[in-house]
N, C-alpha and C positions, 0 to 999 in steps of 0.2 A: 416686660414689667420691671421697673428699677426696684431695687430694695429701698424702702423706707428708710429715715435717719429715725432710730429709737430713742436718742439722746446719751447714748452709754457708748465710751471709744472702744468699741470693739469692730472687727474687719467683718463687712457686710460678705453674704454668702456669694459664690458663683452660681449655684444651681437657683431657679426657680420653682416654687412649688406654691400647691393651692391649699395648703394645711390651715384649717380654722384657728388652732393654737401657735402660728410663726409669727413672731413679732415684727420681722422683715415684711411679710408679704400678705399680710393680714391689718386687721385694726384692733390685736392682740395688745393691750399694754403691758410692761413691766415695770416693778415697784420693788424697792426694799435691799433685800440682802445680795451680796455677790460673793462666789465660791469658786476657787479653782481646785479640779481635784480628776483624778483618773476612774477610767470607766471599768469597774471591775465584773459587770454583767453585760452582754450585747444588748442592744436592744429589742425587745418584744413587744408587739403591739404598741411601738414608739414610745416605750419608757426604757430607758436606760438607770442602771445603778452606781452613782458615783460616790468614791470614798475618797477621804481626806484626813490627815493624821492632824492633830493638835496637842498642844502640853497642857498638861492638869497640873494646878501648886497644891500639893500635900502640906499642910500647915505643920502638921507633927513631926513629919521627916524634914522639912524645909526644903524640899527635891520638887521634881517636877515628875509627873509621868506620862507618859504616850496612851494617847487614847484616838480612837478614831470614829468619826462620823459616816453614816451611809445616808444618801438623800437619793430618791426617786426623782427624776427628771422628764419631762418629754421631749423628744428629739424631733424637728421637723425634718420635715422630707427633703429639704433643701441642704442637709447635712449627712455625710457620710461619717457616722461613727462606727468604732468596733472595740473589742477589749483591750485595753492598753493605751488608749488615746488620752490624750490630756484636755479635759476642757473648761469652759467658763460658763457658770450656771447661774440665774439670776430669779429670784423670786418674783411670784406673778401672782395673779389671783387664784384659787383652787381649780384644778382642772379636773382631777378626780379624789377619790376618799384621802389617796396616799400621795398626789402630787401636787406640788405647790410650786415648782422649778421648772426653767425650760433653758436648754442649752441655745449659748449666744454665740460661741465660737469655738472652734476645734484648734488645738495648737499643735502642728505636727512634731 
């Protein structure tokens, strides 16, 4: 089965999967925001924790401070994700109580 076009410019996975929450091999749609971050916790029950830095402006001191954001994302079976990998995630409908994102690409 060939990976379907999801409308986002990312590389298609080489492996196939039968995951119901895979945007490439099922009818699961993605929409909304896209982020790029680093996996800080190994996928457990197909959930990975992705972290990325952002700058927050402090008006009082007229400077920026670094803040971090951690997002839980679903890892479809067609991706091999480990700690330290750089991944692209995109928003989807809620998968569970805390998961609203899906991994779309693993950048080596």
